[in-house]
RODO-2510 file (C-alpha; in nm, 4 decimals, decimal comma):
residues 496
     n   res          X          Y          Z
     1     m     0,0000     0,0000     0,0000
     2     t     0,1631     0,3192    -0,1198
     3     k    -0,1147     0,5383    -0,2630
     4     a    -0,3569     0,7618    -0,0730
     5     v    -0,6568     0,5889    -0,2275
     6     d    -0,5338     0,2498    -0,0984
     7     f    -0,5749     0,3765     0,2574
     8     f    -0,9102     0,5394     0,1788
     9     y    -1,0416     0,2053     0,0466
    10     l    -0,9714     0,0541     0,3883
    11     f    -1,2700     0,2532     0,5175
    12     f    -1,4863     0,2817     0,2035
    13     t    -1,4366    -0,0744     0,0908
    14     v    -1,5247    -0,2277    -0,2456
    15     d    -1,8197    -0,4056    -0,0830
    16     m    -1,9515    -0,0773     0,0597
    17     i    -1,9282     0,0961    -0,2778
    18     n    -2,0971    -0,1980    -0,4551
    19     n    -2,3755    -0,1950    -0,1960
    20     i    -2,4300     0,1775    -0,2492
    21     c    -2,4726     0,1065    -0,6222
    22     t    -2,7233    -0,1731    -0,5595
    23     h    -2,9312     0,0212    -0,3070
    24     t    -2,9260     0,3443    -0,5108
    25     n    -3,0465     0,1623    -0,8215
    26     s    -3,3246    -0,0132    -0,6254
    27     h    -3,4325     0,3166    -0,4680
    28     a    -3,4237     0,4980    -0,8048
    29     l    -3,6270     0,2343    -0,9891
    30     e    -3,8887     0,2330    -0,7149
    31     h    -3,9391     0,6087    -0,7191
    32     i    -3,9187     0,6556    -1,0960
    33     f    -4,1711     0,3713    -1,1418
    34     e    -4,4035     0,5569    -0,9028
    35     g    -4,3775     0,8689    -1,1188
    36     r    -4,1491     1,0685    -0,8921
    37     y    -3,8013     1,2014    -0,9841
    38     q    -3,8842     1,1699    -1,3552
    39     c    -3,6529     1,4634    -1,4243
    40     y    -3,3586     1,2337    -1,3397
    41     a    -3,4708     0,9543    -1,5716
    42     q    -3,3514     0,9080    -1,9287
    43     a    -3,5440     1,0346    -2,2288
    44     d    -3,7476     0,7135    -2,2458
    45     g    -3,8341     0,7326    -1,8743
    46     s    -3,5917     0,4592    -1,7637
    47     w    -3,3168     0,4829    -1,5019
    48     l    -2,9526     0,4462    -1,6016
    49     d    -2,7962     0,2173    -1,3402
    50     v    -2,5243     0,3652    -1,1237
    51     t    -2,1868     0,1897    -1,1474
    52     p    -1,9111     0,1535    -0,8840
    53     d    -1,6915     0,3865    -1,0884
    54     e    -1,9624     0,6555    -1,0712
    55     i    -1,9876     0,6219    -0,6926
    56     k    -1,6107     0,6636    -0,6692
    57     r    -1,6336     0,9716    -0,8898
    58     l    -1,9219     1,1060    -0,6808
    59     i    -1,7086     1,0744    -0,3648
    60     a    -1,4173     1,2346    -0,5503
    61     l    -1,6390     1,5289    -0,6500
    62     l    -1,7544     1,5803    -0,2910
    63     i    -1,3933     1,5834    -0,1676
    64     y    -1,3023     1,8179    -0,4555
    65     f    -1,5840     2,0567    -0,3510
    66     g    -1,4227     2,0764    -0,0060
    67     l    -1,0859     2,1663    -0,1574
    68     v    -1,2113     2,4198    -0,4126
    69     k    -1,5038     2,6317    -0,2910
    70     v    -1,6884     2,8408    -0,5503
    71     g    -2,0377     2,8769    -0,4025
    72     t    -2,3265     2,6898    -0,5619
    73     v    -2,2782     2,3448    -0,7126
    74     d    -2,3778     2,4584    -1,0629
    75     k    -2,0753     2,6890    -1,0850
    76     y    -1,8362     2,3942    -1,0809
    77     w    -1,9551     2,3177    -1,4366
    78     s    -1,9881     2,6816    -1,5509
    79     r    -1,8263     2,7915    -1,8769
    80     r    -1,8081     3,1525    -1,7663
    81     t    -1,4688     3,3239    -1,7646
    82     l    -1,4082     3,3341    -1,3885
    83     y    -1,4681     2,9612    -1,3481
    84     h    -1,2531     2,8444    -1,6365
    85     g    -1,0240     2,5608    -1,5340
    86     l    -1,2454     2,3802    -1,2827
    87     w    -1,2284     2,0039    -1,3098
    88     a    -1,5803     1,8905    -1,2169
    89     r    -1,6772     1,8309    -1,5811
    90     a    -1,3795     1,5968    -1,6224
    91     i    -1,5072     1,3849    -1,3329
    92     m    -1,8824     1,3663    -1,3982
    93     s    -2,1524     1,5598    -1,5823
    94     r    -2,3651     1,7993    -1,3805
    95     a    -2,6905     1,6248    -1,4728
    96     r    -2,5589     1,2854    -1,3672
    97     f    -2,4187     1,4221    -1,0399
    98     k    -2,7561     1,5708    -0,9495
    99     a    -2,9400     1,2534    -1,0466
   100     i    -2,7197     1,0312    -0,8302
   101     m    -2,7273     1,2721    -0,5361
   102     a    -3,1068     1,2976    -0,5523
   103     l    -3,1576     0,9208    -0,5502
   104     l    -2,8557     0,8153    -0,3453
   105     h    -2,9284     0,5368    -0,0964
   106     v    -2,6785     0,3505     0,1221
   107     v    -2,9006     0,0833     0,2837
   108     d    -3,1407    -0,1727     0,1386
   109     p    -3,4762     0,0086     0,1005
   110     g    -3,6581    -0,3187     0,1651
   111     t    -3,5081    -0,3630     0,5114
   112     e    -3,5875    -0,0182     0,6533
   113     t    -3,7970    -0,0398     0,9702
   114     p    -4,0775     0,2188     0,9823
   115     g    -4,0426     0,4440     1,2851
   116     d    -3,6674     0,3849     1,3235
   117     k    -3,5014     0,7261     1,3027
   118     l    -3,1743     0,5793     1,1770
   119     r    -3,3279     0,3378     0,9252
   120     q    -3,1777     0,5167     0,6222
   121     i    -2,8169     0,4876     0,7371
   122     e    -2,7769     0,2707     1,0498
   123     s    -2,6452    -0,0509     0,8918
   124     f    -2,4022     0,1493     0,6754
   125     v    -2,2765     0,3412     0,9807
   126     d    -2,2374     0,0211     1,1844
   127     y    -2,0164    -0,1363     0,9172
   128     f    -1,8144     0,1836     0,8795
   129     k    -1,7561     0,2012     1,2567
   130     s    -1,6386    -0,1599     1,2576
   131     r    -1,3747    -0,0649     0,9998
   132     c    -1,2536     0,2239     1,2191
   133     r    -1,2145    -0,0126     1,5160
   134     i    -1,0554    -0,3032     1,3285
   135     l    -0,7945    -0,0982     1,1459
   136     y    -0,6404     0,0815     1,4425
   137     q    -0,5176    -0,0010     1,7923
   138     p    -0,5349     0,3201     1,9994
   139     r    -0,2506     0,4451     2,2105
   140     q    -0,2886     0,4527     2,5882
   141     n    -0,4564     0,7941     2,6264
   142     i    -0,8040     0,8230     2,4762
   143     a    -1,0943     1,0655     2,5210
   144     i    -1,4744     1,0691     2,4923
   145     d    -1,6614     1,3884     2,4095
   146     e    -1,9484     1,5246     2,2036
   147     r    -1,9202     1,6219     1,8376
   148     m    -2,1731     1,8307     1,6471
   149     v    -2,2103     1,7645     1,2732
   150     k    -2,3448     2,0932     1,1398
   151     s    -2,6985     2,0724     1,0038
   152     r    -3,0177     2,2800     1,0261
   153     h    -3,2443     2,0036     0,8933
   154     q    -3,5891     1,9411     1,0403
   155     s    -3,5973     1,6065     1,2181
   156     g    -3,6302     1,4545     1,5624
   157     i    -3,2566     1,3968     1,5997
   158     r    -3,1410     1,7552     1,5469
   159     q    -2,9795     1,8889     1,8652
   160     y    -2,8815     2,2292     2,0039
   161     i    -2,5767     2,2766     2,2289
   162     k    -2,5265     2,6319     2,3494
   163     g    -2,1547     2,6163     2,4294
   164     k    -2,0358     2,4495     2,1071
   165     p    -1,8963     2,6394     1,8040
   166     t    -2,1468     2,4388     1,5969
   167     k    -2,4681     2,4859     1,7920
   168     w    -2,7198     2,3089     1,5640
   169     g    -2,6690     1,9665     1,4154
   170     i    -2,6437     1,5923     1,4655
   171     k    -2,4809     1,5035     1,7974
   172     l    -2,2305     1,2199     1,8102
   173     w    -2,0689     1,0610     2,1141
   174     v    -1,7085     1,0148     1,9973
   175     l    -1,4168     0,8064     2,1222
   176     a    -1,0883     0,9435     1,9839
   177     d    -0,7157     0,8877     2,0257
   178     s    -0,5704     1,1827     2,2204
   179     s    -0,2339     1,1586     2,0426
   180     n    -0,3509     1,2160     1,6849
   181     g    -0,7302     1,2695     1,6719
   182     y    -0,8123     0,9333     1,5109
   183     t    -1,1886     0,8662     1,5381
   184     i    -1,1992     0,5213     1,6982
   185     d    -1,5749     0,4858     1,7418
   186     f    -1,8897     0,6954     1,7745
   187     n    -2,2625     0,6675     1,8400
   188     i    -2,5423     0,8883     1,7102
   189     y    -2,7618     1,0545     1,9705
   190     i    -3,1274     1,0340     1,8646
   191     g    -3,2874     1,1719     2,1808
   192     r    -3,4033     1,0316     2,5132
   193     a    -3,7542     0,9550     2,3883
   194     a    -3,6445     0,7411     2,0947
   195     g    -3,6875     0,3982     2,2450
   196     r    -3,3297     0,3812     2,3764
   197     h    -3,3067     0,2592     2,7368
   198     v    -3,1205     0,4791     2,9853
   199     s    -2,9969     0,2979     3,2947
   200     a    -3,0286     0,4173     3,6546
   201     n    -2,6683     0,5430     3,6359
   202     g    -2,7616     0,8011     3,3731
   203     l    -2,6976     0,8751     3,0071
   204     g    -2,3326     0,9776     3,0513
   205     y    -2,2523     0,6455     3,2209
   206     d    -2,4220     0,4470     2,9436
   207     v    -2,2433     0,6398     2,6665
   208     v    -1,8983     0,5741     2,8152
   209     m    -1,9620     0,2061     2,8892
   210     r    -2,0968     0,1405     2,5389
   211     l    -1,8008     0,3053     2,3632
   212     m    -1,5394     0,1548     2,5973
   213     q    -1,6711    -0,2024     2,5907
   214     p    -1,4125    -0,3348     2,3376
   215     y    -1,1263    -0,1588     2,5231
   216     l    -1,1805    -0,2627     2,8855
   217     r    -0,9076    -0,4591     3,0704
   218     q    -0,6398    -0,3363     2,8290
   219     g    -0,4704    -0,0660     3,0401
   220     y    -0,6181     0,2412     2,8710
   221     h    -0,6365     0,5820     3,0376
   222     l    -0,9662     0,7522     2,9522
   223     f    -1,0333     1,1270     2,9754
   224     v    -1,3876     1,2677     2,9964
   225     d    -1,5531     1,5971     3,0895
   226     n    -1,8047     1,6710     3,3645
   227     f    -2,1062     1,5479     3,1633
   228     y    -1,9860     1,1884     3,1971
   229     s    -1,7878     1,1946     3,5233
   230     s    -1,9231     1,0240     3,8336
   231     v    -1,7694     0,8234     4,1162
   232     t    -1,9814     0,5222     4,0141
   233     l    -1,8522     0,5298     3,6561
   234     f    -1,4883     0,5712     3,7592
   235     k    -1,5052     0,2851     4,0097
   236     d    -1,6718     0,0524     3,7583
   237     l    -1,4106     0,1345     3,4930
   238     f    -1,1272     0,0849     3,7426
   239     a    -1,2695    -0,2567     3,8342
   240     q    -1,2378    -0,3466     3,4646
   241     g    -0,8772    -0,2350     3,4263
   242     t    -0,9365     0,1150     3,2878
   243     a    -0,8005     0,4291     3,4568
   244     t    -1,0096     0,7444     3,4168
   245     t    -0,9604     1,1178     3,4691
   246     g    -1,2201     1,3892     3,4300
   247     t    -1,3598     1,7153     3,5596
   248     i    -1,6643     1,6692     3,7793
   249     l    -1,9537     1,8823     3,9026
   250     e    -1,9937     1,9348     4,2751
   251     t    -2,3665     1,8731     4,2303
   252     r    -2,3084     1,5048     4,1540
   253     r    -2,4827     1,3000     4,4191
   254     d    -2,1735     1,0843     4,4848
   255     f    -1,9288     1,3785     4,4948
   256     p    -1,7353     1,3894     4,8281
   257     t    -1,9334     1,5920     5,0812
   258     g    -1,6217     1,7517     5,2285
   259     l    -1,5404     1,9236     4,8972
   260     k    -1,8836     2,0660     4,8147
   261     n    -1,8266     2,4106     4,9651
   262     s    -1,5585     2,5082     4,7131
   263     r    -1,6562     2,8741     4,6685
   264     r    -1,6427     2,9450     5,0387
   265     w    -1,3184     2,7507     5,0726
   266     a    -1,1521     2,9301     4,7793
   267     k    -1,2456     3,2780     4,9014
   268     g    -0,9228     3,4619     4,9766
   269     k    -0,7028     3,1787     4,8465
   270     e    -0,4324     3,2527     4,5897
   271     r    -0,3973     3,0749     4,2583
   272     g    -0,2406     2,7351     4,3031
   273     a    -0,4120     2,6475     4,6301
   274     m    -0,5289     2,2854     4,6423
   275     r    -0,7183     2,0375     4,8553
   276     w    -0,8150     1,6745     4,8005
   277     e    -1,0047     1,3800     4,9409
   278     r    -0,9681     1,0108     4,8621
   279     d    -1,2402     0,7475     4,8225
   280     p    -1,0336     0,4514     4,6940
   281     p    -0,9696     0,4075     4,4091
   282     c    -1,0918     0,7612     4,3389
   283     l    -0,9060     1,0804     4,4177
   284     a    -1,1208     1,3964     4,4226
   285     l    -0,9095     1,7100     4,3896
   286     q    -0,9837     2,0825     4,3806
   287     w    -0,7434     2,3476     4,2564
   288     v    -0,7820     2,7263     4,2485
   289     d    -0,7288     2,8860     3,9064
   290     n    -0,9511     3,1683     3,7758
   291     k    -1,2175     2,9613     3,9484
   292     v    -1,2166     2,6346     4,1393
   293     v    -1,1477     2,3298     3,9199
   294     s    -1,2851     1,9994     4,0513
   295     l    -1,1304     1,6824     3,9119
   296     l    -1,1676     1,3094     3,9711
   297     t    -0,9062     1,0462     3,8851
   298     t    -0,8287     0,6808     3,9538
   299     i    -0,4634     0,6804     3,8462
   300     d    -0,2843     0,9994     3,9592
   301     n    -0,1983     1,1234     4,3075
   302     a    -0,2228     1,4647     4,4700
   303     n     0,1486     1,5064     4,5414
   304     d     0,2805     1,5234     4,1831
   305     k     0,2915     1,8843     4,0677
   306     v     0,4157     2,0919     3,7775
   307     l     0,4632     2,4656     3,7237
   308     a     0,2136     2,6539     3,5077
   309     n     0,2252     3,0092     3,3718
   310     r    -0,0784     3,2276     3,4389
   311     r    -0,1494     3,5843     3,3305
   312     s    -0,2624     3,8289     3,5977
   313     k    -0,3511     4,1972     3,6003
   314     t    -0,2332     4,4266     3,8794
   315     d    -0,3087     4,8026     3,8737
   316     g    -0,3906     4,7794     3,5033
   317     v    -0,0637     4,6047     3,4129
   318     w    -0,0558     4,2466     3,2862
   319     s     0,2170     4,0139     3,4103
   320     t     0,3012     3,6428     3,4020
   321     k     0,2914     3,4469     3,7244
   322     v     0,4197     3,0943     3,7838
   323     v     0,1857     2,8838     3,9984
   324     s     0,1902     2,5268     4,1219
   325     q    -0,0476     2,2962     3,9350
   326     p    -0,1386     1,9325     4,0134
   327     k     0,0085     1,7057     3,7464
   328     t    -0,3262     1,5298     3,7023
   329     i    -0,4805     1,8583     3,5849
   330     s    -0,1863     1,9132     3,3497
   331     n    -0,2429     1,5637     3,2060
   332     y    -0,6143     1,6321     3,1681
   333     n    -0,5476     1,9525     2,9734
   334     k    -0,3005     1,7659     2,7529
   335     y    -0,5056     1,4568     2,6672
   336     m    -0,8720     1,5606     2,6918
   337     n    -0,8530     1,7429     2,3589
   338     g    -0,8613     1,4201     2,1524
   339     v    -1,2114     1,4813     2,0134
   340     d    -1,1587     1,8580     1,9771
   341     r    -0,8381     1,7913     1,7851
   342     s    -1,0247     1,5461     1,5649
   343     d    -1,2975     1,8084     1,5054
   344     q    -1,0392     2,0659     1,3983
   345     i    -0,8817     1,8268     1,1491
   346     l    -1,2234     1,7244     1,0136
   347     a    -1,3281     2,0877     0,9701
   348     t    -1,0409     2,1520     0,7279
   349     n    -1,1583     2,1103     0,3660
   350     n    -1,4634     1,9109     0,4803
   351     v    -1,7112     1,7822     0,2208
   352     s    -2,0233     1,9003     0,4043
   353     r    -2,2978     2,0219     0,1674
   354     k    -2,6362     2,1722     0,2417
   355     c    -2,9048     1,9143     0,1691
   356     m    -3,2633     1,8272     0,2577
   357     k    -3,1956     1,4755     0,3860
   358     w    -3,0251     1,4722     0,7265
   359     w    -2,8694     1,1304     0,6724
   360     k    -2,6789     1,2610     0,3693
   361     t    -2,5123     1,5159     0,5990
   362     l    -2,3955     1,2225     0,8094
   363     f    -2,2830     1,0381     0,4939
   364     f    -2,0675     1,3398     0,4032
   365     h    -1,9227     1,3330     0,7549
   366     l    -1,8317     0,9655     0,7162
   367     i    -1,6324     1,0546     0,4041
   368     d    -1,4427     1,3130     0,6090
   369     i    -1,3746     1,0621     0,8874
   370     a    -1,2522     0,8112     0,6284
   371     v    -1,0149     1,0705     0,4777
   372     v    -0,8740     1,1855     0,8134
   373     n    -0,8369     0,8346     0,9564
   374     s    -0,6757     0,7081     0,6374
   375     f    -0,4356     1,0068     0,6420
   376     i    -0,3344     0,9176     0,9999
   377     l    -0,2773     0,5537     0,8991
   378     f    -0,0781     0,6670     0,5950
   379     k     0,1508     0,8875     0,8070
   380     e     0,2069     0,6056     1,0578
   381     h     0,2776     0,3558     0,7790
   382     q     0,5150     0,6072     0,6226
   383     a     0,6997     0,6514     0,9545
   384     k     0,7381     0,2744     0,9923
   385     n     0,8774     0,2364     0,6383
   386     p     1,1180     0,5304     0,5917
   387     d     1,3117     0,3529     0,3160
   388     d     1,0132     0,2872     0,0899
   389     e     1,0482     0,5249    -0,2075
   390     a     0,6797     0,4885    -0,3029
   391     l     0,5788     0,6352     0,0342
   392     r     0,8033     0,9393     0,0044
   393     r     0,6271     1,2764     0,0035
   394     r     0,7551     1,6297     0,0438
   395     a     0,8233     1,7523     0,3988
   396     d     0,5130     1,9750     0,4182
   397     y     0,2750     1,7065     0,2854
   398     s    -0,0599     1,7901     0,4452
   399     q    -0,4079     1,6498     0,4748
   400     a    -0,5161     1,8792     0,1869
   401     d    -0,2445     1,7233    -0,0331
   402     f    -0,3697     1,3808     0,0732
   403     r    -0,7237     1,4773    -0,0306
   404     e    -0,5985     1,5976    -0,3696
   405     e    -0,4222     1,2668    -0,4199
   406     i    -0,7399     1,0718    -0,3356
   407     v    -0,9463     1,2746    -0,5861
   408     r    -0,6971     1,2198    -0,8673
   409     q    -0,6633     0,8482    -0,7972
   410     l    -1,0391     0,7885    -0,7651
   411     c    -1,0864     0,9452    -1,1096
   412     n    -0,7610     0,8352    -1,2754
   413     l    -0,6523     1,1951    -1,3327
   414     s    -0,2887     1,2865    -1,3843
   415     e    -0,1246     1,5347    -1,1492
   416     y    -0,0680     1,7873    -1,4295
   417     d    -0,2843     1,8275    -1,7391
   418     v    -0,4703     2,0878    -1,9453
   419     p    -0,8182     2,1832    -1,8166
   420     p    -1,1180     2,0025    -1,9699
   421     g    -1,2442     2,1500    -2,3002
   422     y    -1,4990     2,4308    -2,3099
   423     t    -1,6399     2,3915    -2,6597
   424     t    -1,9773     2,5531    -2,7302
   425     k    -2,0360     2,3491    -3,0437
   426     r    -2,2977     2,0792    -3,0298
   427     p    -2,1412     1,7368    -3,0967
   428     a    -2,2175     1,5782    -3,4303
   429     p    -2,5425     1,3744    -3,4210
   430     r    -2,5304     0,9984    -3,4250
   431     p    -2,6374     0,8292    -3,7496
   432     d    -2,9537     0,7020    -3,5825
   433     e    -3,0444     1,0408    -3,4315
   434     f    -3,2927     1,2500    -3,6276
   435     e    -3,2995     1,6313    -3,6006
   436     t    -3,5863     1,8727    -3,6110
   437     v    -3,6636     2,2335    -3,5294
   438     h    -3,7473     2,3299    -3,1743
   439     i    -4,1255     2,3266    -3,1636
   440     p    -4,3267     2,3988    -2,8466
   441     e    -4,5959     2,1462    -2,7553
   442     i    -4,8665     2,1317    -2,4881
   443     s    -4,8797     1,8292    -2,2582
   444     d    -5,1560     1,6964    -2,0357
   445     a    -4,8992     1,6704    -1,7561
   446     r    -4,7543     1,9670    -1,5698
   447     r    -4,3865     1,9766    -1,4756
   448     r    -4,1565     2,2400    -1,3345
   449     c    -4,0068     2,5014    -1,5660
   450     v    -3,6403     2,4109    -1,6165
   451     v    -3,5323     2,7768    -1,6545
   452     c    -3,7102     2,9069    -1,3425
   453     y    -3,5838     2,6178    -1,1344
   454     r    -3,2240     2,6653    -1,2448
   455     e    -3,2242     3,0402    -1,1832
   456     r    -3,4274     3,0704    -0,8617
   457     r    -3,4778     2,7124    -0,7349
   458     v    -3,8563     2,7561    -0,7455
   459     e    -4,0920     2,4912    -0,8859
   460     l    -4,3301     2,6703    -1,1246
   461     k    -4,5325     2,4006    -1,3039
   462     v    -4,6156     2,4467    -1,6739
   463     s    -4,7706     2,2395    -1,9540
   464     s    -4,5545     2,3635    -2,2446
   465     y    -4,2401     2,1786    -2,3469
   466     c    -3,9979     2,1545    -2,6401
   467     s    -4,0516     1,8565    -2,8707
   468     a    -3,7016     1,8564    -3,0226
   469     p    -3,5093     1,5406    -2,9218
   470     q    -3,2079     1,7511    -2,8232
   471     c    -3,4142     1,9144    -2,5462
   472     k    -3,5296     1,5803    -2,4030
   473     g    -3,8819     1,6996    -2,3344
   474     k    -3,7879     1,9808    -2,0965
   475     f    -4,0801     2,1957    -1,9778
   476     m    -4,0642     2,5771    -1,9878
   477     h    -4,2897     2,8836    -1,9881
   478     l    -4,4191     3,0107    -2,3217
   479     t    -4,6486     3,3065    -2,2577
   480     k    -4,6588     3,6721    -2,3468
   481     e    -4,5524     3,7661    -1,9929
   482     k    -4,2851     3,4977    -1,9483
   483     n    -4,0969     3,3439    -2,2419
   484     c    -3,8591     3,0896    -2,0854
   485     f    -3,8724     2,8932    -2,4167
   486     k    -3,6793     3,1706    -2,5919
   487     e    -3,4315     3,2107    -2,3053
   488     f    -3,3623     2,8350    -2,2855
   489     h    -3,2727     2,8186    -2,6548
   490     s    -3,0420     3,1200    -2,6451
   491     k    -2,6675     3,0793    -2,6872
   492     e    -2,6013     3,2634    -2,3590
   493     y    -2,8148     3,0204    -2,1582
   494     q    -2,6682     2,7071    -2,3144
   495     c    -2,3141     2,8313    -2,2508
   496     s    -2,3715     2,9330    -1,8892
***
């Protein structure tokens, strides 16, 4: 394995891509047979089956959109001067891209359970998560935290978190490697009232135990924040060979009683003051910073300390002060950022697109996870094989370069080439294709006007259409007030 796409295929396997083809074709045939999505059918009303190569090119286009941002999707295929040189047309036609995206399906439509909020993606996600777990053995320090996948869709699983940079979206519970941000595993939060049982120990306890199940009794050190932390959780994890460190709220019912008056205790204390209480195997510790920090751990002790720099303001003048800090808090600050680090990497050149279907937003996110995880595996494989010439890359080789390499290899594009042609001439007709003048006709059916929909994304239904075979029966306005027929057949429109 020496190419970027080889590592990407570890996560989006051949079987997954073939299954997407099968399920998309089944979904498309079902809906086109019912009379819906006819605009994505062929001229004779049939559906052109999606192939594995087209799915690869679709994924390549989505990654390409994250690298080169030009606004609306249509502009990637524009012939206008400012957009000359874009490569979307060399990967897939605009009409075919829209058809596949509209009818994309990643699970078997026949196996979807009515009422299940995750029915359109759950089996696909489960297989993808299994690949993330199988392909990587985490290092000792790991973290669990929330991740918000940005989306403003209308569904029962959309969440709002006030303190997050991304406030609206799909919430994931994520287990990540603190050393490099590798996404080890995750679960989708679909709400408390979605038929998912919450134990007496609470949601945070259940989330941690479910994600950590494959990694218990292996000597891992887990870091969590105060949403998950409890004495019960830490003791149960310790009993199963897993050390844990996390901030904790004083309001927790099992928090040591002697440490619950932290504000009164900290009044008048200088930065660096500390107190602790032990409930074996747990150590509860409080440290005075800008405010009191409460932390629980089952591996560190209260005597190990480090020096930390803090900024302070005295008589309007800022200065740096060195204070004593418990080493367990230093370790927490160092290793708790595993999920945040992963989020930062995922946010760079991400493939996220605005869409009506929430599960497609999650599908885009899976592509990003696959790219980032495969990049991490590539860098580790490269470090283990320094003498392999095929793995050599320049010193500043980045994730963006890795994404570029994946796009080119998915589409068999060379690294350097001339941009795709921008001819305005209509290709010569096939011998079996007859030609005729563009004649408007009136149909019994009413479809959306192709010109109005392209310009303003509004569905204005009309009965008039062009009968010329080149126009493939497209509907458009033909009235005294609105002549979309004339505009559609103009040179400027066809070249835009």
